[in-house]
C-alpha positions in Angstrom: -22.8 18.6 -1.1 -22.9 15.8 -3.6 -21.6 12.4 -2.4 -19.3 10.6 -4.8 -18.7 6.9 -4.5 -16.9 4.5 -6.8 -14.8 1.4 -6.9 -11.8 0.7 -9.2 -9.1 -1.8 -9.9 -5.6 -0.6 -9.9 -2.6 -2.6 -11.3 -0.2 -3.2 -8.5 3.0 -3.6 -10.5 2.8 -0.7 -13.0 1.2 2.1 -11.0 3.9 4.6 -10.0 2.2 5.5 -6.7 1.8 1.9 -5.6 5.4 1.1 -6.7 6.7 4.0 -4.7 4.9 2.7 -1.6 6.2 -0.8 -2.3 9.7 0.6 -2.8 9.6 2.2 0.6 8.0 -0.7 2.4 10.0 -3.5 0.8 13.0 -1.8 -0.9 14.4 0.0 2.1 14.4 -2.9 4.6 15.7 -5.4 2.0 18.2 -2.9 0.7 19.6 -2.5 4.2 19.6 -6.2 4.7 21.4 -6.9 1.4 23.9 -4.1 2.1 24.6 -5.5 5.5 25.2 -9.0 4.1 27.6 -7.6 1.4 29.5 -5.6 4.0 29.7 -8.5 6.5 31.0 -10.8 3.8 33.6 -8.1 2.9 32.4 -8.2 -0.7 33.3 -11.8 -1.1 29.8 -13.0 -1.8 30.6 -16.2 -3.7 33.3 -17.3 -1.3 31.0 -17.1 1.8 27.6 -18.2 2.9 26.3 -14.7 1.9 25.4 -16.1 -1.5 22.8 -18.4 0.1 21.3 -15.5 2.1 21.1 -13.3 -1.0 19.6 -16.2 -3.0 16.9 -16.8 -0.3 16.0 -13.1 -0.3 15.6 -13.2 -4.1 13.5 -16.4 -3.9 11.3 -14.7 -1.2 10.7 -11.6 -3.4 9.8 -13.8 -6.4 7.5 -16.0 -4.3 5.8 -12.9 -2.9 5.3 -11.5 -6.4 3.8 -14.8 -7.6 1.5 -15.1 -4.5 0.2 -11.5 -5.1 -0.4 -12.4 -8.7 -2.2 -15.6 -7.8 -4.3 -14.3 -4.9 -5.1 -10.7 -6.0 -4.6 -11.0 -9.8 -1.9 -8.3 -9.5 -4.6 -5.7 -8.8 -5.5 -3.5 -5.8 -9.3 -3.1 -5.3 -10.0 0.2 -3.5 -13.3 2.0 -3.2 -13.8 5.6 -2.3 -16.4 7.9 -0.8 -16.0 11.6 -1.0 -18.7 13.3 1.0 -19.5 16.3 3.3 -17.2 15.2 6.0 -14.1 13.9 4.2 -12.6 11.1 2.1 -13.0 7.5 2.9 -10.8 4.8 1.2 -12.0 1.2 1.7 -11.1 -2.2 0.3 -13.7 -3.8 -1.9 -15.5 -6.7 -0.3 -13.9 -9.5 -2.5 -10.4 -8.3 -1.6 -11.3 -7.6 2.1 -12.1 -11.3 2.5 -8.8 -12.4 1.0 -7.0 -9.8 3.1 -8.7 -11.1 6.3 -7.6 -14.6 5.6 -4.0 -13.6 4.8 -3.8 -11.3 7.8 -5.2 -13.9 10.1 -2.7 -16.5 8.9 0.1 -13.9 9.5 -1.1 -13.2 13.0 -1.4 -16.9 13.9 1.9 -17.7 12.4 3.5 -14.8 14.2 2.0 -15.7 17.6 2.9 -19.4 17.3 6.4 -18.8 16.1 7.0 -16.1 18.7 7.5 -13.6 15.9 5.6 -10.6 17.3 6.7 -8.4 14.4 4.8 -10.7 12.0 1.8 -10.8 14.3 1.8 -7.0 14.7 2.1 -6.6 10.9 -1.0 -8.7 10.5 -2.9 -6.7 13.1 -1.9 -3.4 11.5 -2.8 -4.5 8.0 -6.2 -5.7 9.1 -6.9 -2.4 10.9 -6.2 -0.4 7.7 -9.0 -1.9 5.6 -10.8 1.4 5.9 -9.0 4.8 6.0 -10.6 8.1 6.5 -9.4 11.7 6.4 -11.7 14.5 7.5 -11.5 17.7 5.5 -10.1 19.8 8.4 -7.3 17.2 8.9 -6.0 17.6 5.3 -2.6 19.3 5.2 -1.5 18.7 1.5 -3.2 17.7 -1.7 -1.3 16.8 -4.9 -3.1 16.4 -8.2 -2.0 14.0 -11.0 -4.6 14.4 -13.8 -2.6 12.2 -16.3 -2.7 9.3 -13.8 -6.2 10.1 -12.6 -4.9 10.1 -9.1 -5.1 12.6 -6.2 -2.8 12.2 -3.2 -4.3 13.5 0.0 -2.2 13.9 3.2 -3.4 14.5 6.7 -1.5 13.9 9.9 1.8 12.0 10.2 0.3 8.6 9.2 -2.7 9.8 7.2 -2.3 9.5 3.5 -4.7 8.4 0.8 -4.1 7.9 -2.9 -7.5 8.6 -4.4 -7.5 6.5 -7.6 -10.1 8.0 -9.9 -11.6 6.7 -13.2 -10.9 8.7 -16.4 -14.5 9.7 -16.3 -14.8 11.0 -12.7 -11.4 12.5 -12.1 -12.4 16.1 -13.0 -15.5 15.9 -10.7 -13.5 14.5 -7.8 -10.7 17.0 -8.2 -13.2 19.9 -8.3 -15.0 18.6 -5.2 -11.8 18.2 -3.2 -10.7 21.7 -4.3 -13.9 23.2 -3.0 -13.5 21.5 0.4 -9.8 22.0 0.9 -8.2 25.5 0.9 -4.6 24.2 0.3 -3.7 23.5 -3.3 
């Protein structure tokens, strides 16, 4: 079998697959938090301290956006290997170094502040620099030729968005279809 390997840069803030993931990871928790603040203030946001909490949430989201733009240039830098055994998704070297620094800061901050959630988040993020799904573990594949993207799902936590180039999408799609019997 032919081994395919490529690296690509994907815009973070205008790719529908990345935005969907961000919406789930950030939108749901913050949406619940904002809803709870509004309910607890009985809808009287301006007459209570709720306005400060909502303002701080907004500032946090804007700062996060600006940090992502500054550190990563607003781009995700994945690499992919499709071979005889399965699909590997890795983070390109230049972004791996940045991720390691940020994840280490998060772990240290979390441990020193007693925030085990932050420390755990840093550990999990660092452990997911390389993802792999073997062909036999794949349970669902969705093809998006217009976006040059293939979503591959395995077990409960196994999911890879295979971002292809315009030039290699057809070849990658064909290779995956020959190895996976589910379409």
